[in-house]
C-alpha positions in Angstrom: 0.0 0.0 0.0 1.5 3.4 -1.0 1.2 6.5 1.1 0.7 10.2 0.4 1.2 13.1 2.7 -2.6 12.9 3.6 -2.6 9.2 3.9 0.2 7.5 5.9 1.1 3.9 5.1 -1.3 1.7 7.0 -1.4 -2.1 7.4 -3.9 -4.5 8.9 -3.9 -4.7 12.7 -3.2 -8.5 12.4 0.1 -7.8 10.6 1.7 -4.7 12.3 3.7 -4.3 15.5 3.1 -3.9 19.1 2.0 -0.3 19.5 -0.2 1.2 16.8 -2.8 3.9 16.0 -6.1 3.1 14.2 -6.2 4.7 10.8 -9.4 3.4 9.4 -11.9 0.5 9.7 -13.0 -1.3 6.6 -16.0 -3.4 7.4 -19.8 -3.4 7.3 -21.2 -0.4 9.1 -22.6 -2.5 12.0 -19.2 -4.0 12.6 -17.5 -0.6 12.4 -20.0 0.8 14.9 -19.4 -2.1 17.3 -15.6 -1.8 17.0 -15.8 2.0 17.7 -18.0 1.3 20.8 -15.2 -1.0 22.0 -12.6 1.7 21.6 -11.2 1.1 18.1 -11.9 4.6 16.9 -9.8 6.3 14.3 -6.7 7.8 16.0 -7.1 5.5 19.0 -3.8 4.0 20.3 -3.8 0.2 20.5 -1.2 -2.1 22.0 -1.1 -5.7 20.7 -0.4 -7.9 23.7 -0.6 -11.4 22.2 -1.0 -12.8 18.7 -1.5 -16.5 19.4 -4.9 -17.6 18.0 -6.9 -14.3 18.1 -5.3 -11.0 18.9 -5.4 -9.7 22.5 -5.2 -5.9 22.4 -5.3 -3.2 25.0 -7.4 -0.2 23.9 -8.9 2.5 26.2 -7.5 0.7 29.2 -9.4 -2.5 28.4 -8.2 -5.8 27.0 -10.1 -7.0 24.0 -9.7 -10.3 22.0 -10.3 -10.0 18.3 -10.4 -12.8 15.7 -7.8 -12.5 13.0 -10.6 -11.9 10.5 -11.9 -9.0 12.5 -8.4 -7.6 13.1 -7.9 -7.7 9.3 -10.6 -5.1 8.9 -8.7 -2.6 11.1 -6.0 -0.6 9.4 -3.3 0.9 11.6 -0.1 2.9 11.5 2.9 2.4 13.8 3.3 4.6 16.8 6.9 5.9 17.2 8.4 6.8 20.5 
C-alpha cells in the first residue's frame, strides 16, 4: 500500500507491530460501529499484547480479544516513540 502526505502507510492490525494507532476500519457499518464502541476509533492507540490464535489488544484501558478476520478489517499505522 502506498502512502501520500494525507494518507500515511497503513497495514492491517493483524500484521503490524506492538503499539499502533487506528487509521481506518474497513467493514460493514454495523461492525465498524461495534468496534468503535469497544474503543477502536480512528486515532485510538492500540497495544497488541498477544498474537497466538486471536489478537489480544489493549485499547482505552481494556483488554479485548479479536479474531484475525476482524483484526484484518482494522487498518493501523505504527506509533513511534
